[in-house]
DOPA-240742 format. One line per 3 residues: number of its first residue (from 0); for each residue x, y, z of N, C-alpha, C. Coordinates in steps of 0.05 Angstrom, whole numbers. Layout:
<sites>
NUM = X,Y,Z,X,Y,Z,X,Y,Z  ...
</sites>
This chain:
<sites>
0 = -84,-451,-289,-106,-438,-275,-116,-417,-299  -147,-420,-300,-154,-401,-323,-181,-387,-311  -184,-361,-321,-209,-349,-316,-216,-341,-342
3 = -244,-340,-347,-254,-337,-373,-273,-306,-369  -266,-286,-379,-283,-260,-376,-306,-262,-391  -330,-247,-378,-353,-244,-392,-343,-217,-411
6 = -359,-213,-434,-352,-192,-452,-362,-165,-436  -351,-140,-448,-351,-118,-431,-381,-108,-426  -399,-111,-446,-426,-106,-443,-438,-121,-418
9 = -433,-147,-416,-444,-159,-391,-429,-149,-363  -404,-145,-361,-391,-139,-339,-401,-108,-333  -402,-91,-350,-411,-65,-346,-439,-60,-337
12 = -456,-84,-344,-482,-86,-335,-486,-93,-305  -466,-103,-296,-461,-113,-265,-479,-134,-257  -488,-148,-275,-510,-168,-271,-507,-193,-285
15 = -507,-216,-270,-510,-243,-286,-541,-252,-281  -556,-254,-304,-581,-269,-300,-583,-299,-300  -598,-308,-282,-600,-336,-278,-625,-346,-277
18 = -630,-371,-290,-656,-381,-294,-655,-412,-293  -678,-423,-285,-681,-452,-280,-688,-462,-310  -680,-488,-316,-689,-501,-342,-700,-529,-333
21 = -716,-539,-350,-728,-567,-346,-744,-572,-321  -740,-594,-307,-753,-602,-284,-743,-591,-260  -724,-575,-261,-711,-569,-233,-728,-559,-212
24 = -748,-542,-219,-763,-532,-195,-780,-555,-182  -788,-574,-198,-804,-594,-188,-785,-611,-167  -760,-613,-172,-742,-630,-157,-731,-613,-130
27 = -743,-591,-125,-736,-580,-99,-711,-560,-102  -701,-549,-126,-680,-531,-123,-688,-504,-121  -713,-495,-127,-718,-468,-127,-711,-455,-98
30 = -719,-466,-76,-710,-451,-50,-682,-449,-50  -664,-470,-59,-636,-467,-57,-625,-448,-75  -639,-445,-99,-629,-424,-115,-635,-392,-104
33 = -656,-392,-92,-663,-366,-81,-643,-360,-58  -638,-380,-40,-617,-375,-22,-588,-368,-29  -583,-386,-51,-554,-382,-63,-554,-354,-73
36 = -572,-344,-89,-571,-314,-99,-570,-292,-76  -586,-300,-54,-585,-278,-35,-558,-280,-18  -546,-301,-14,-521,-304,-4,-498,-291,-20
39 = -497,-296,-44,-478,-288,-63,-480,-258,-64  -505,-244,-68,-509,-218,-74,-497,-204,-50  -505,-217,-24,-499,-204,-1,-466,-201,6
42 = -453,-223,-2,-426,-227,1,-411,-210,-20  -418,-208,-45,-405,-190,-65,-410,-162,-56  -434,-153,-49,-440,-126,-41,-419,-119,-18
45 = -421,-136,2,-402,-128,24,-374,-129,22  -369,-143,-1,-338,-142,-9,-330,-125,-36  -350,-107,-41,-348,-83,-61,-342,-98,-85
48 = -353,-120,-94,-354,-131,-121,-375,-123,-138  -374,-109,-158,-396,-100,-174,-409,-117,-190  -423,-135,-179,-437,-159,-191,-462,-168,-172
51 = -481,-173,-185,-507,-179,-175,-521,-204,-191  -527,-221,-179,-542,-247,-194,-571,-238,-191  -587,-245,-212,-614,-241,-213,-627,-264,-225
54 = -647,-273,-211,-666,-296,-223,-683,-288,-240  -683,-297,-266,-705,-290,-286,-722,-315,-292  -743,-313,-307,-762,-334,-311,-756,-351,-336
57 = -742,-338,-356,-738,-355,-381,-707,-359,-385  -700,-384,-390,-672,-390,-393,-659,-379,-420  -677,-374,-439,-666,-363,-462,-651,-335,-461
60 = -663,-321,-438,-652,-293,-431,-631,-295,-410  -624,-315,-402,-604,-320,-382,-574,-321,-387  -556,-310,-372,-527,-316,-374,-518,-344,-362
63 = -532,-350,-344,-528,-375,-327,-553,-391,-326  -554,-418,-335,-576,-434,-336,-573,-458,-320  -589,-465,-302,-589,-486,-284,-606,-509,-297
66 = -595,-532,-303,-606,-556,-310,-605,-580,-293  -622,-594,-289,-624,-622,-275,-616,-641,-289  -599,-657,-280,-587,-685,-297,-595,-708,-279
69 = -599,-730,-289,-601,-753,-272,-575,-759,-255  -580,-764,-230,-560,-771,-213,-568,-765,-184  -551,-779,-165,-556,-779,-137,-533,-765,-121
72 = -511,-757,-136,-488,-745,-123,-495,-720,-111  -474,-707,-94,-478,-682,-86,-460,-660,-97  -454,-662,-123,-436,-647,-136,-449,-635,-165
75 = -443,-611,-169,-455,-604,-196,-432,-599,-215  -436,-588,-242,-413,-585,-257,-423,-560,-273  -407,-540,-276,-411,-516,-293,-397,-520,-318
78 = -410,-514,-337,-398,-515,-368,-397,-485,-374  -371,-478,-379,-366,-449,-389,-366,-449,-416  -383,-436,-429,-384,-433,-462,-366,-412,-471
81 = -347,-413,-486,-336,-392,-497,-349,-383,-523  -354,-359,-527,-369,-349,-546,-359,-333,-569  -329,-323,-565,-317,-309,-585,-293,-298,-576
84 = -278,-287,-589,-253,-275,-587,-249,-244,-596  -236,-233,-576,-230,-204,-582,-203,-196,-575  -187,-187,-591,-161,-179,-584,-144,-203,-570
87 = -148,-226,-585,-131,-250,-577,-146,-263,-551  -165,-255,-537,-174,-264,-514,-207,-274,-517  -206,-297,-505,-234,-311,-505,-251,-300,-486
90 = -277,-299,-492,-298,-289,-478,-322,-309,-473  -335,-305,-448,-356,-329,-441,-383,-317,-459  -397,-338,-469,-422,-330,-481,-448,-340,-463
93 = -442,-361,-449,-462,-371,-429,-449,-390,-411  -466,-396,-388,-454,-416,-374,-481,-439,-363  -476,-462,-366,-495,-483,-359,-486,-495,-333
96 = -503,-496,-316,-494,-509,-292,-515,-535,-289  -502,-556,-287,-516,-581,-284,-516,-594,-258  -536,-595,-246,-540,-605,-216,-555,-632,-215
99 = -549,-652,-200,-564,-676,-199,-590,-671,-189  -607,-687,-206,-637,-682,-200,-645,-694,-172  -632,-712,-163,-638,-726,-137,-612,-728,-119
102 = -603,-706,-110,-578,-709,-91,-586,-725,-62  -573,-744,-62,-580,-764,-40,-561,-766,-19  -570,-773,7,-546,-778,25,-527,-801,23
105 = -539,-820,12,-526,-843,-3,-530,-845,-29  -510,-838,-46,-512,-835,-73,-520,-863,-87  -511,-881,-75,-512,-911,-87,-542,-920,-79
108 = -554,-912,-60,-580,-918,-52,-601,-900,-62  -619,-910,-82,-639,-893,-93,-665,-890,-73  -662,-905,-52,-683,-900,-31,-676,-882,-7
111 = -651,-873,-7,-642,-855,15,-653,-828,9  -657,-812,28,-669,-786,27,-653,-767,11  -666,-744,2,-652,-724,-11,-638,-704,6
114 = -616,-695,5,-602,-676,21,-619,-651,27  -612,-637,47,-627,-616,53,-624,-593,38  -642,-570,38,-634,-547,21,-611,-533,27
117 = -597,-533,51,-573,-518,56,-552,-532,42  -550,-557,37,-531,-573,23,-531,-563,-7  -557,-564,-18,-563,-554,-46,-557,-527,-50
120 = -562,-509,-32,-554,-482,-32,-520,-478,-37  -508,-494,-19,-480,-492,-24,-469,-504,-51  -479,-525,-58,-473,-535,-85,-480,-510,-106
123 = -499,-497,-105,-507,-476,-124,-486,-453,-121  -482,-443,-98,-464,-424,-95,-437,-430,-108  -426,-453,-100,-398,-465,-115,-402,-460,-146
126 = -424,-471,-154,-425,-471,-185,-431,-440,-196  -444,-425,-179,-449,-399,-191,-422,-383,-190  -405,-390,-171,-378,-377,-168,-363,-385,-199
129 = -364,-412,-206,-355,-415,-229,-366,-400,-255  -396,-393,-253,-409,-377,-269,-399,-349,-272  -383,-340,-254,-369,-314,-259,-346,-318,-276
132 = -332,-339,-283,-314,-346,-304,-291,-362,-293  -295,-376,-270,-269,-392,-261,-275,-421,-267  -254,-430,-280,-254,-460,-287,-247,-475,-262
135 = -244,-502,-269,-238,-521,-247,-212,-518,-235  -189,-509,-247,-168,-504,-238,-164,-483,-214  -186,-468,-212,-185,-445,-195,-200,-453,-166
138 = -206,-478,-158,-217,-485,-135,-199,-474,-111  -212,-468,-87,-198,-458,-66,-203,-485,-45  -185,-490,-33,-190,-513,-9,-201,-496,16
141 = -221,-509,29,-230,-499,56,-254,-479,58  -266,-476,33,-291,-460,34,-311,-473,14  -334,-455,7,-353,-466,-12,-343,-472,-40
144 = -320,-462,-48,-306,-465,-74,-285,-490,-75  -289,-502,-54,-270,-530,-53,-276,-550,-76  -254,-563,-82,-257,-580,-104,-276,-603,-103
147 = -275,-615,-77,-291,-640,-70,-301,-633,-42  -325,-649,-37,-335,-647,-10,-344,-677,-1  -343,-678,27,-356,-702,36,-382,-694,50
150 = -400,-713,49,-425,-706,63,-427,-716,90  -435,-698,109,-441,-706,135,-472,-708,139  -485,-729,139,-511,-731,135,-521,-724,166
153 = -543,-707,169,-555,-703,193,-577,-722,201  -591,-717,222,-613,-735,230,-635,-726,210  -636,-701,205,-656,-692,185,-643,-675,167
156 = -658,-671,142,-644,-655,119,-633,-631,126  -645,-615,145,-637,-587,154,-611,-589,173  -603,-615,181,-574,-616,196,-556,-625,176
159 = -561,-634,152,-540,-643,132,-518,-621,131  -492,-629,127,-471,-612,124,-451,-624,104  -436,-609,91,-416,-617,74,-388,-602,82
162 = -366,-619,74,-340,-607,84,-318,-617,68  -299,-602,64,-274,-604,45,-260,-624,59  -249,-621,86,-237,-639,100,-243,-633,132
165 = -234,-651,151,-237,-646,174,-228,-620,191  -207,-606,177,-202,-582,187,-216,-558,174  -229,-559,155,-247,-538,143,-274,-538,157
168 = -288,-514,152,-313,-511,167,-334,-530,152  -353,-536,167,-375,-552,158,-393,-530,146  -406,-538,122,-425,-520,110,-452,-536,105
171 = -476,-523,107,-481,-492,108,-478,-484,137  -478,-459,138,-479,-437,116,-457,-438,97  -459,-426,74,-434,-424,56,-415,-403,65
174 = -391,-410,62,-371,-393,66,-347,-388,46  -346,-360,36,-326,-356,17,-303,-341,30  -280,-355,29,-255,-342,40,-242,-318,22
177 = -223,-307,34,-212,-287,19,-197,-295,-5  -186,-317,-5,-174,-324,-30,-193,-328,-53  -214,-342,-47,-236,-344,-68,-246,-314,-76
180 = -251,-300,-57,-261,-276,-64,-242,-258,-81  -216,-260,-79,-196,-248,-100,-196,-263,-126  -204,-286,-129,-206,-300,-151,-231,-287,-166
183 = -252,-285,-152,-277,-272,-164,-272,-244,-173  -257,-231,-158,-249,-202,-164,-232,-204,-194  -213,-220,-192,-197,-220,-218,-213,-228,-241
186 = -233,-247,-237,-252,-256,-265,-271,-234,-267  -280,-221,-253,-305,-198,-254,-290,-172,-252  -279,-159,-274,-267,-134,-268,-287,-112,-276
189 = -303,-106,-258,-324,-84,-267,-317,-59,-250
</sites>
């Protein structure tokens, strides 16, 4: 299990700047990003984590950049870039979150509909938690930071849900449990 800290100047600023890159807004991710940032900021504030996500216009000035990649799956991928070492410790320089351009209810069917904004929001919340500095070995079963999800397609996009397993809550809305919250606090020591 690994966490990668941000450098002190970023942590002391208590903010991670997030921007969209490429054609992502045209593919319907802007509402999900706004909802993900609102959810995370509320959760972090309520749990006394000195971190706020802020959406900015230019990717060049962002700590976390969201990119659309070809694909129909319902999972994203956060690439944590290590930018330097101090005192024998590696520090993050930036994070790139890659999300599927067209997440569909049936990934193998290019004619199936795109999942609802609630599912996209959960995907982004998951990946933005990685953006705090948690790698794939840090996943937590049973909440939005679970390793894998199964899609439960609703009759309409706003009724779509994802779930880790049958015993875990169906999302949306996103849920961060206490175990994931402690991992965030360990990675973000402000």
